[in-house]
KOLGU-4560 file (N, C-alpha, C; in nm, 3 decimals, padded with zeros to 5 digits):
<recs>
<n_xx: -13.409 n_yy: 08.773 n_zz: -08.104 ca_xx: -13.461 ca_yy: 08.825 ca_zz: -07.979 c_xx: -13.350 c_yy: 08.902 c_zz: -07.908 mol: A seq: 1 type: UNK>
<n_xx: -13.381 n_yy: 09.022 n_zz: -07.865 ca_xx: -13.288 ca_yy: 09.103 ca_zz: -07.789 c_xx: -13.345 c_yy: 09.120 c_zz: -07.648 mol: A seq: 2 type: UNK>
<n_xx: -13.266 n_yy: 09.086 n_zz: -07.549 ca_xx: -13.306 ca_yy: 09.106 ca_zz: -07.409 c_xx: -13.232 c_yy: 09.228 c_zz: -07.357 mol: A seq: 3 type: UNK>
<n_xx: -13.305 n_yy: 09.324 n_zz: -07.304 ca_xx: -13.247 ca_yy: 09.450 ca_zz: -07.260 c_xx: -13.275 c_yy: 09.466 c_zz: -07.111 mol: A seq: 4 type: UNK>
<n_xx: -13.169 n_yy: 09.457 n_zz: -07.029 ca_xx: -13.181 ca_yy: 09.470 ca_zz: -06.883 c_xx: -13.128 c_yy: 09.608 c_zz: -06.846 mol: A seq: 5 type: UNK>
<n_xx: -13.216 n_yy: 09.694 n_zz: -06.797 ca_xx: -13.172 ca_yy: 09.829 ca_zz: -06.766 c_xx: -13.281 c_yy: 09.906 c_zz: -06.693 mol: A seq: 6 type: UNK>
<n_xx: -13.266 n_yy: 10.037 n_zz: -06.691 ca_xx: -13.369 ca_yy: 10.128 ca_zz: -06.638 c_xx: -13.447 c_yy: 10.184 c_zz: -06.756 mol: A seq: 7 type: UNK>
<n_xx: -13.577 n_yy: 10.195 n_zz: -06.744 ca_xx: -13.658 ca_yy: 10.249 ca_zz: -06.852 c_xx: -13.746 c_yy: 10.363 c_zz: -06.804 mol: A seq: 8 type: UNK>
<n_xx: -13.741 n_yy: 10.396 n_zz: -06.679 ca_xx: -13.818 ca_yy: 10.507 ca_zz: -06.625 c_xx: -13.723 c_yy: 10.599 c_zz: -06.551 mol: A seq: 9 type: UNK>
<n_xx: -13.733 n_yy: 10.726 n_zz: -06.564 ca_xx: -13.832 ca_yy: 10.801 ca_zz: -06.642 c_xx: -13.811 c_yy: 10.783 c_zz: -06.792 mol: A seq: 10 type: UNK>
<n_xx: -13.913 n_yy: 10.822 n_zz: -06.870 ca_xx: -13.913 ca_yy: 10.790 ca_zz: -07.012 c_xx: -13.804 c_yy: 10.856 c_zz: -07.095 mol: A seq: 11 type: UNK>
<n_xx: -13.732 n_yy: 10.951 n_zz: -07.041 ca_xx: -13.626 ca_yy: 11.016 ca_zz: -07.121 c_xx: -13.492 c_yy: 10.944 c_zz: -07.108 mol: A seq: 12 type: UNK>
<n_xx: -13.486 n_yy: 10.832 n_zz: -07.038 ca_xx: -13.362 ca_yy: 10.756 ca_zz: -07.028 c_xx: -13.319 c_yy: 10.706 c_zz: -07.166 mol: A seq: 13 type: UNK>
<n_xx: -13.191 n_yy: 10.706 n_zz: -07.192 ca_xx: -13.139 ca_yy: 10.659 ca_zz: -07.320 c_xx: -13.173 c_yy: 10.513 c_zz: -07.346 mol: A seq: 14 type: UNK>
<n_xx: -13.183 n_yy: 10.433 n_zz: -07.239 ca_xx: -13.216 ca_yy: 10.292 ca_zz: -07.257 c_xx: -13.349 c_yy: 10.276 c_zz: -07.329 mol: A seq: 15 type: UNK>
<n_xx: -13.447 n_yy: 10.356 n_zz: -07.291 ca_xx: -13.578 ca_yy: 10.348 ca_zz: -07.355 c_xx: -13.567 c_yy: 10.385 c_zz: -07.503 mol: A seq: 16 type: UNK>
<n_xx: -13.487 n_yy: 10.487 n_zz: -07.533 ca_xx: -13.472 ca_yy: 10.529 ca_zz: -07.672 c_xx: -13.405 c_yy: 10.419 c_zz: -07.755 mol: A seq: 17 type: UNK>
<n_xx: -13.303 n_yy: 10.353 n_zz: -07.700 ca_xx: -13.235 ca_yy: 10.246 ca_zz: -07.773 c_xx: -13.331 c_yy: 10.129 c_zz: -07.796 mol: A seq: 18 type: UNK>
<n_xx: -13.402 n_yy: 10.088 n_zz: -07.693 ca_xx: -13.496 ca_yy: 09.976 ca_zz: -07.707 c_xx: -13.607 c_yy: 10.011 c_zz: -07.806 mol: A seq: 19 type: UNK>
<n_xx: -13.658 n_yy: 10.134 n_zz: -07.802 ca_xx: -13.762 ca_yy: 10.176 ca_zz: -07.896 c_xx: -13.709 c_yy: 10.175 c_zz: -08.039 mol: A seq: 20 type: UNK>
<n_xx: -13.585 n_yy: 10.221 n_zz: -08.060 ca_xx: -13.527 ca_yy: 10.224 ca_zz: -08.194 c_xx: -13.507 c_yy: 10.083 c_zz: -08.248 mol: A seq: 21 type: UNK>
<n_xx: -13.459 n_yy: 09.991 n_zz: -08.163 ca_xx: -13.441 ca_yy: 09.852 ca_zz: -08.207 c_xx: -13.576 c_yy: 09.790 c_zz: -08.245 mol: A seq: 22 type: UNK>
<n_xx: -13.677 n_yy: 09.816 n_zz: -08.164 ca_xx: -13.810 ca_yy: 09.763 ca_zz: -08.194 c_xx: -13.866 c_yy: 09.825 c_zz: -08.322 mol: A seq: 23 type: UNK>
<n_xx: -13.843 n_yy: 09.953 n_zz: -08.343 ca_xx: -13.892 ca_yy: 10.021 ca_zz: -08.463 c_xx: -13.829 c_yy: 09.962 c_zz: -08.588 mol: A seq: 24 type: UNK>
<n_xx: -13.704 n_yy: 09.916 n_zz: -08.577 ca_xx: -13.635 ca_yy: 09.856 ca_zz: -08.690 c_xx: -13.668 c_yy: 09.707 c_zz: -08.707 mol: A seq: 25 type: UNK>
<n_xx: -13.763 n_yy: 09.658 n_zz: -08.633 ca_xx: -13.811 ca_yy: 09.522 ca_zz: -08.654 c_xx: -13.754 c_yy: 09.416 c_zz: -08.561 mol: A seq: 26 type: UNK>
<n_xx: -13.670 n_yy: 09.454 n_zz: -08.466 ca_xx: -13.615 ca_yy: 09.356 ca_zz: -08.371 c_xx: -13.718 c_yy: 09.328 c_zz: -08.262 mol: A seq: 27 type: UNK>
<n_xx: -13.721 n_yy: 09.203 n_zz: -08.218 ca_xx: -13.806 ca_yy: 09.170 ca_zz: -08.104 c_xx: -13.726 c_yy: 09.200 c_zz: -07.978 mol: A seq: 28 type: UNK>
<n_xx: -13.776 n_yy: 09.293 n_zz: -07.897 ca_xx: -13.703 ca_yy: 09.339 ca_zz: -07.778 c_xx: -13.787 c_yy: 09.309 c_zz: -07.655 mol: A seq: 29 type: UNK>
<n_xx: -13.727 n_yy: 09.237 n_zz: -07.561 ca_xx: -13.789 ca_yy: 09.218 ca_zz: -07.429 c_xx: -13.713 c_yy: 09.304 c_zz: -07.330 mol: A seq: 30 type: UNK>
<n_xx: -13.786 n_yy: 09.380 n_zz: -07.252 ca_xx: -13.725 ca_yy: 09.472 ca_zz: -07.157 c_xx: -13.741 c_yy: 09.419 c_zz: -07.015 mol: A seq: 31 type: UNK>
<n_xx: -13.634 n_yy: 09.425 n_zz: -06.941 ca_xx: -13.634 ca_yy: 09.382 ca_zz: -06.801 c_xx: -13.589 c_yy: 09.500 c_zz: -06.718 mol: A seq: 32 type: UNK>
<n_xx: -13.671 n_yy: 09.539 n_zz: -06.622 ca_xx: -13.643 ca_yy: 09.657 ca_zz: -06.540 c_xx: -13.546 c_yy: 09.620 c_zz: -06.428 mol: A seq: 33 type: UNK>
<n_xx: -13.427 n_yy: 09.680 n_zz: -06.429 ca_xx: -13.319 ca_yy: 09.643 ca_zz: -06.339 c_xx: -13.354 c_yy: 09.650 c_zz: -06.190 mol: A seq: 34 type: UNK>
<n_xx: -13.424 n_yy: 09.753 n_zz: -06.142 ca_xx: -13.448 ca_yy: 09.761 ca_zz: -05.997 c_xx: -13.524 c_yy: 09.642 c_zz: -05.938 mol: A seq: 35 type: UNK>
<n_xx: -13.598 n_yy: 09.569 n_zz: -06.020 ca_xx: -13.672 ca_yy: 09.453 ca_zz: -05.972 c_xx: -13.593 c_yy: 09.327 c_zz: -06.004 mol: A seq: 36 type: UNK>
<n_xx: -13.525 n_yy: 09.266 n_zz: -05.905 ca_xx: -13.442 ca_yy: 09.148 ca_zz: -05.933 c_xx: -13.522 c_yy: 09.029 c_zz: -05.986 mol: A seq: 37 type: UNK>
<n_xx: -13.652 n_yy: 09.025 n_zz: -05.962 ca_xx: -13.733 ca_yy: 08.916 ca_zz: -06.015 c_xx: -13.770 c_yy: 08.937 c_zz: -06.161 mol: A seq: 38 type: UNK>
<n_xx: -13.749 n_yy: 09.058 n_zz: -06.212 ca_xx: -13.778 ca_yy: 09.087 ca_zz: -06.352 c_xx: -13.650 c_yy: 09.074 c_zz: -06.433 mol: A seq: 39 type: UNK>
<n_xx: -13.600 n_yy: 08.954 n_zz: -06.441 ca_xx: -13.480 ca_yy: 08.922 ca_zz: -06.519 c_xx: -13.512 c_yy: 08.801 c_zz: -06.605 mol: A seq: 40 type: UNK>
<n_xx: -13.438 n_yy: 08.780 n_zz: -06.712 ca_xx: -13.466 ca_yy: 08.663 ca_zz: -06.795 c_xx: -13.464 c_yy: 08.534 c_zz: -06.714 mol: A seq: 41 type: UNK>
<n_xx: -13.567 n_yy: 08.453 n_zz: -06.732 ca_xx: -13.573 ca_yy: 08.324 ca_zz: -06.664 c_xx: -13.631 c_yy: 08.328 c_zz: -06.525 mol: A seq: 42 type: UNK>
<n_xx: -13.668 n_yy: 08.444 n_zz: -06.477 ca_xx: -13.727 ca_yy: 08.454 ca_zz: -06.343 c_xx: -13.871 c_yy: 08.500 c_zz: -06.353 mol: A seq: 43 type: UNK>
<n_xx: -13.948 n_yy: 08.465 n_zz: -06.254 ca_xx: -14.086 ca_yy: 08.511 ca_zz: -06.243 c_xx: -14.166 c_yy: 08.477 c_zz: -06.369 mol: A seq: 44 type: UNK>
<n_xx: -14.151 n_yy: 08.355 n_zz: -06.417 ca_xx: -14.224 ca_yy: 08.302 ca_zz: -06.532 c_xx: -14.187 c_yy: 08.369 c_zz: -06.664 mol: A seq: 45 type: UNK>
<n_xx: -14.073 n_yy: 08.438 n_zz: -06.672 ca_xx: -14.031 ca_yy: 08.496 ca_zz: -06.799 c_xx: -13.948 c_yy: 08.394 c_zz: -06.876 mol: A seq: 46 type: UNK>
<n_xx: -13.929 n_yy: 08.417 n_zz: -07.002 ca_xx: -13.860 ca_yy: 08.323 ca_zz: -07.089 c_xx: -13.710 c_yy: 08.324 c_zz: -07.064 mol: A seq: 47 type: UNK>
<n_xx: -13.650 n_yy: 08.206 n_zz: -07.063 ca_xx: -13.504 ca_yy: 08.196 ca_zz: -07.051 c_xx: -13.441 c_yy: 08.242 c_zz: -07.181 mol: A seq: 48 type: UNK>
<n_xx: -13.321 n_yy: 08.294 n_zz: -07.171 ca_xx: -13.246 ca_yy: 08.332 ca_zz: -07.290 c_xx: -13.187 c_yy: 08.206 c_zz: -07.351 mol: A seq: 49 type: UNK>
<n_xx: -13.208 n_yy: 08.188 n_zz: -07.478 ca_xx: -13.154 ca_yy: 08.074 ca_zz: -07.549 c_xx: -13.026 c_yy: 08.115 c_zz: -07.619 mol: A seq: 50 type: UNK>
<n_xx: -12.941 n_yy: 08.020 n_zz: -07.653 ca_xx: -12.816 ca_yy: 08.046 ca_zz: -07.724 c_xx: -12.846 c_yy: 08.122 c_zz: -07.853 mol: A seq: 51 type: UNK>
<n_xx: -12.767 n_yy: 08.223 n_zz: -07.879 ca_xx: -12.783 ca_yy: 08.302 ca_zz: -08.000 c_xx: -12.857 c_yy: 08.432 c_zz: -07.978 mol: A seq: 52 type: UNK>
<n_xx: -12.921 n_yy: 08.449 n_zz: -07.864 ca_xx: -12.988 ca_yy: 08.575 ca_zz: -07.832 c_xx: -12.886 c_yy: 08.680 c_zz: -07.792 mol: A seq: 53 type: UNK>
<n_xx: -12.929 n_yy: 08.804 n_zz: -07.794 ca_xx: -12.843 ca_yy: 08.916 ca_zz: -07.758 c_xx: -12.891 c_yy: 08.973 c_zz: -07.626 mol: A seq: 54 type: UNK>
<n_xx: -12.799 n_yy: 09.002 n_zz: -07.536 ca_xx: -12.831 ca_yy: 09.064 ca_zz: -07.408 c_xx: -12.763 c_yy: 09.201 c_zz: -07.405 mol: A seq: 55 type: UNK>
<n_xx: -12.842 n_yy: 09.304 n_zz: -07.384 ca_xx: -12.789 ca_yy: 09.439 ca_zz: -07.369 c_xx: -12.816 c_yy: 09.487 c_zz: -07.227 mol: A seq: 56 type: UNK>
<n_xx: -12.722 n_yy: 09.557 n_zz: -07.169 ca_xx: -12.745 ca_yy: 09.622 ca_zz: -07.041 c_xx: -12.654 c_yy: 09.745 c_zz: -07.035 mol: A seq: 57 type: UNK>
<n_xx: -12.708 n_yy: 09.850 n_zz: -06.978 ca_xx: -12.628 ca_yy: 09.972 ca_zz: -06.964 c_xx: -12.562 c_yy: 09.979 c_zz: -06.828 mol: A seq: 58 type: UNK>
<n_xx: -12.595 n_yy: 09.886 n_zz: -06.741 ca_xx: -12.542 ca_yy: 09.890 ca_zz: -06.604 c_xx: -12.494 c_yy: 09.751 c_zz: -06.561 mol: A seq: 59 type: UNK>
<n_xx: -12.392 n_yy: 09.697 n_zz: -06.627 ca_xx: -12.347 ca_yy: 09.562 ca_zz: -06.592 c_xx: -12.289 c_yy: 09.552 c_zz: -06.452 mol: A seq: 60 type: UNK>
<n_xx: -12.248 n_yy: 09.664 n_zz: -06.395 ca_xx: -12.191 ca_yy: 09.661 ca_zz: -06.261 c_xx: -12.294 c_yy: 09.623 c_zz: -06.154 mol: A seq: 61 type: UNK>
<n_xx: -12.421 n_yy: 09.627 n_zz: -06.186 ca_xx: -12.525 ca_yy: 09.591 ca_zz: -06.090 c_xx: -12.571 c_yy: 09.446 c_zz: -06.103 mol: A seq: 62 type: UNK>
<n_xx: -12.517 n_yy: 09.374 n_zz: -06.202 ca_xx: -12.556 ca_yy: 09.235 ca_zz: -06.223 c_xx: -12.434 c_yy: 09.148 c_zz: -06.198 mol: A seq: 63 type: UNK>
<n_xx: -12.442 n_yy: 09.048 n_zz: -06.112 ca_xx: -12.326 ca_yy: 08.963 ca_zz: -06.084 c_xx: -12.273 c_yy: 08.896 c_zz: -06.212 mol: A seq: 64 type: UNK>
<n_xx: -12.142 n_yy: 08.883 n_zz: -06.221 ca_xx: -12.078 ca_yy: 08.826 ca_zz: -06.340 c_xx: -12.132 c_yy: 08.686 c_zz: -06.372 mol: A seq: 65 type: UNK>
<n_xx: -12.148 n_yy: 08.596 n_zz: -06.272 ca_xx: -12.203 ca_yy: 08.463 ca_zz: -06.307 c_xx: -12.342 c_yy: 08.472 c_zz: -06.371 mol: A seq: 66 type: UNK>
<n_xx: -12.422 n_yy: 08.568 n_zz: -06.325 ca_xx: -12.555 ca_yy: 08.583 ca_zz: -06.384 c_xx: -12.545 c_yy: 08.634 c_zz: -06.527 mol: A seq: 67 type: UNK>
<n_xx: -12.459 n_yy: 08.728 n_zz: -06.554 ca_xx: -12.439 ca_yy: 08.777 ca_zz: -06.691 c_xx: -12.388 c_yy: 08.666 c_zz: -06.783 mol: A seq: 68 type: UNK>
<n_xx: -12.298 n_yy: 08.583 n_zz: -06.734 ca_xx: -12.246 ca_yy: 08.471 ca_zz: -06.815 c_xx: -12.356 c_yy: 08.372 c_zz: -06.849 mol: A seq: 69 type: UNK>
<n_xx: -12.447 n_yy: 08.350 n_zz: -06.754 ca_xx: -12.558 ca_yy: 08.257 ca_zz: -06.778 c_xx: -12.650 c_yy: 08.310 c_zz: -06.888 mol: A seq: 70 type: UNK>
<n_xx: -12.668 n_yy: 08.440 n_zz: -06.893 ca_xx: -12.752 ca_yy: 08.499 ca_zz: -06.999 c_xx: -12.683 c_yy: 08.489 c_zz: -07.132 mol: A seq: 71 type: UNK>
</recs>
């Protein structure tokens, strides 16, 4: 499982292309839209990230370090 926290709109953003390519190659990708703080792993009834999962983000400066460590 790959968790991708970033911007996906407008559709020409590189983040969307990377997530689409990973999904096309058979990876399970969950996308979390950065501007909505409730749309993050483990919030708003979404699945928590378990040990061994991969977290990708193109904008780590917008996510507090303790929150990134928890993911």
